[in-house]
C-alpha positions in Angstrom: 56.9 11.5 92.9 54.6 9.6 90.6 56.1 6.3 91.8 55.4 7.3 95.5 51.7 8.0 94.8 51.4 4.8 92.8 52.8 2.7 95.7 50.5 4.5 98.2 47.5 3.8 96.0 48.5 0.1 95.8 48.9 -0.2 99.5 45.5 1.5 100.1 43.9 -0.8 97.6 45.3 -3.9 99.1 44.4 -2.8 102.6 40.8 -2.1 101.4 40.6 -5.5 99.8 41.8 -7.1 103.0 39.2 -5.3 105.1 36.5 -6.1 102.5 37.3 -9.8 102.4 37.5 -10.3 106.2 33.8 -9.7 106.9 33.0 -12.2 104.1 35.1 -14.8 105.7 33.4 -14.1 109.0 29.9 -14.3 107.4 30.7 -17.8 106.1 30.5 -19.1 109.7 27.0 -17.7 110.1 25.5 -19.4 107.0 23.9 -22.8 107.9 24.9 -25.8 105.8 22.2 -27.7 104.0 22.6 -31.5 103.5 20.3 -33.2 101.1 20.2 -37.0 101.1 18.2 -39.3 98.8 16.8 -42.5 100.2 17.1 -41.3 103.8 15.0 -42.8 106.6 14.9 -46.1 108.3 15.4 -49.2 106.3 12.2 -50.8 107.8 9.7 -52.9 105.9 7.1 -50.2 106.4 9.3 -47.6 104.8 10.1 -49.9 101.9 6.4 -50.7 101.4 5.5 -47.0 101.3 8.2 -46.4 98.7 6.9 -49.2 96.6 3.3 -47.9 96.8 4.5 -44.4 95.7 6.3 -46.0 92.7 3.2 -47.9 91.8 1.0 -44.8 92.1 3.4 -42.9 89.8 3.3 -45.8 87.3 -0.5 -45.8 87.3 -0.6 -42.0 86.7 1.9 -42.4 83.8 -0.4 -44.9 82.0 -3.6 -42.9 82.8 -3.8 -41.8 79.1 -3.6 -45.4 77.9 -6.4 -46.3 80.4 -8.5 -43.5 79.0 -7.9 -44.6 75.4 -8.4 -48.3 75.8 -11.0 -48.8 78.7 -13.5 -46.1 77.6 -15.4 -45.2 74.5 -12.8 -42.6 73.6 -11.3 -44.7 70.9 -14.5 -45.2 68.9 -15.5 -41.5 69.2 -12.1 -40.1 68.1 -11.7 -42.5 65.2 -15.2 -41.7 63.8 -14.6 -38.0 64.1 -11.4 -38.4 62.3 -13.2 -40.3 59.5 -15.7 -37.4 59.2 -12.9 -34.9 58.7 -11.1 -37.1 56.2 -14.3 -37.7 54.3 -14.9 -34.0 54.0 -11.3 -33.5 52.9 -11.1 -30.3 54.9 -7.4 -31.0 55.9 -7.1 -29.7 59.5 -10.6 -28.4 59.9 -11.7 -28.9 62.6 -8.3 -28.9 64.3 -7.0 -31.8 66.2 -7.5 -30.0 69.5 -11.2 -29.5 68.8 -11.8 -33.1 67.9 -9.9 -34.4 70.9 -11.7 -32.1 73.3 -15.1 -33.0 71.8 -14.2 -36.7 72.0 -13.1 -36.3 75.7 -16.3 -34.6 76.7 -18.5 -37.1 74.9 -16.5 -39.8 76.7 -17.3 -38.3 80.0 -20.9 -38.1 79.0 -21.2 -41.7 77.9 -19.1 -43.0 80.8 -20.9 -41.0 83.5 -22.8 -44.0 84.8 -19.6 -46.1 85.0 -17.7 -43.3 86.8 -20.6 -42.8 89.2 -20.6 -46.6 90.0 -16.8 -46.4 90.6 -17.3 -43.4 92.9 -20.1 -45.1 94.9 -18.5 -48.6 95.3 -14.8 -47.8 95.5 -13.8 -44.1 95.9 -16.2 -43.0 98.7 -15.8 -46.2 100.8 -12.0 -45.9 100.5 -12.1 -42.2 101.6 -14.3 -43.1 104.5 -11.9 -45.8 105.6 -14.4 -48.6 105.2 -12.2 -50.6 102.7 -8.4 -50.7 102.1 -6.6 -49.8 98.9 -6.6 -53.3 97.4 -10.3 -53.7 98.0 -11.0 -50.3 96.4 -9.0 -51.2 93.3 -10.9 -54.5 93.0 -14.2 -52.7 93.4 -13.3 -50.0 90.9 -12.5 -52.5 88.2 -15.9 -54.1 88.2 -17.9 -51.3 86.5 -15.3 -50.9 83.8 -15.3 -54.7 83.2 -19.1 -54.6 82.8 -18.9 -51.7 80.4 -16.2 -53.3 78.3 -17.7 -56.7 78.2 -21.0 -55.3 77.0 -19.3 -53.8 73.9 -16.7 -56.5 73.3 -17.3 -59.2 70.6 -17.0 -62.7 71.9 -14.7 -63.6 69.0 -12.2 -61.0 70.0 -12.3 -62.0 73.7 -11.8 -65.7 72.9 -8.8 -64.8 70.8 -6.9 -63.5 73.8 -8.2 -66.0 76.2 -7.1 -68.9 74.0 -3.7 -67.3 73.4 -3.1 -67.1 77.2 -4.6 -70.6 77.6 -7.2 -69.4 80.2 -10.4 -71.1 80.9 -13.7 -69.7 79.7 -14.8 -67.3 82.5 -18.2 -67.9 84.1 -18.9 -64.3 84.9 -17.8 -60.9 83.8 -15.8 -60.4 87.0 -13.8 -63.5 86.1 -12.5 -62.1 82.9 -8.8 -61.0 83.3 -8.1 -57.4 82.3 -5.1 -58.5 80.3 -7.5 -60.2 77.8 -10.5 -57.9 78.1 -8.8 -54.6 77.5 -7.2 -55.5 74.1 -10.3 -57.4 73.0 -12.4 -54.3 73.8 -10.0 -52.1 71.9 -10.1 -54.1 68.7 -13.9 -54.4 68.9 -14.1 -50.6 69.3 -11.8 -50.1 66.3 -13.9 -52.4 64.1 -17.2 -50.6 65.1 -15.5 -47.2 64.4 -14.4 -48.3 61.0 -17.8 -49.6 60.1 -19.3 -46.2 61.0 -16.6 -44.5 59.1 -17.3 -46.5 56.0 -21.0 -45.5 56.1 -19.9 -41.8 56.5 -17.5 -42.1 53.5 -20.0 -43.4 51.0 -22.1 -40.2 50.3 -19.0 -38.1 50.0 -17.4 -40.6 47.7 -20.5 -40.4 45.4 -20.1 -36.6 45.2 -16.4 -37.0 44.3 -17.3 -39.5 41.5 -20.0 -37.2 40.1 -17.8 -34.2 40.1 -14.9 -36.1 38.6 -17.2 -37.5 35.8 -18.5 -34.0 35.0 -15.0 -32.6 34.8 -13.9 -35.4 32.5 -16.9 -34.9 30.3 -16.1 -31.1 30.0 -12.4 -31.9 29.2 -11.2 -30.1 32.3 -8.7 -32.8 33.2 -6.1 -30.5 34.8 -8.6 -29.1 37.4 -8.4 -31.2 40.6 -11.9 -32.6 41.3 -11.3 -32.1 45.1 -11.4 -28.4 44.7 -14.8 -28.5 43.0 -16.3 -31.2 45.2 -15.3 -29.7 48.5 -17.9 -26.9 48.6 -20.6 -29.4 47.6 -19.6 -31.9 50.3 -19.6 -29.1 52.9 -23.0 -27.9 51.7 -24.4 -31.5 51.9 -23.0 -31.9 55.4 -24.6 -28.7 56.5 -28.0 -29.4 54.9 -28.3 -32.8 56.6 -26.9 -31.4 59.9 -24.0 -33.8 59.8 -22.5 -33.2 63.2 -25.8 -33.8 64.9 -26.3 -37.1 63.0 -22.7 -38.3 63.7 -22.9 -37.5 67.4 -26.4 -39.1 67.6 -25.1 -42.2 65.9 -22.2 -42.5 68.3 -24.4 -42.0 71.4 -26.9 -44.6 70.0 -24.2 -47.1 69.5 -23.8 -47.2 73.3 
């Protein structure tokens, strides 16, 4: 008797499974197929040119941070702010995020006339359809060249021009970007290190005084940095250090 019920249950189960599977098979015919192809379209010169333009645009967007670093005043500002933090010996105060954000907004402030010139001579005419993409790029580079050439030392620029065996340019527009950008970068680094040296001097004096006092008192095991840090912070607050640093950076442009 038990075997008979077991066989019946198996038959019912198999039958139910068959009825349950059949609608699924039927539903497969109702689901549309999706075919995804990469590189589809006509192999025409226009399609190839559009693809190349998209690749070039993605490339420009990928190097946008480098453009921000090397073609604007961002390099000088962030290096000087880092010197201030190292001179104070406050470790990670202010944090890197704060220094970078401050440097970026100061960069936008200093570069506002240049960005306005680019918008007036290149972006707006291109959006209005008055010039093509190539003309817009050529017009956008001119304000950046004028800004970089104004703050680039002639010695640094000649270094790269002589290496690439290029003739001495007659105007700023004739200077190739391949030589102007690195020359501007090393000029900015030199100026930033000069400002950083002037910032380090008063704090170095405080460290020397504190170290001499501790040595005279025989407290050789006490780190001088722990004692000099409050005095350096106090001096920085009394002279309104951040105001002076930012004022010096703005005046340098």
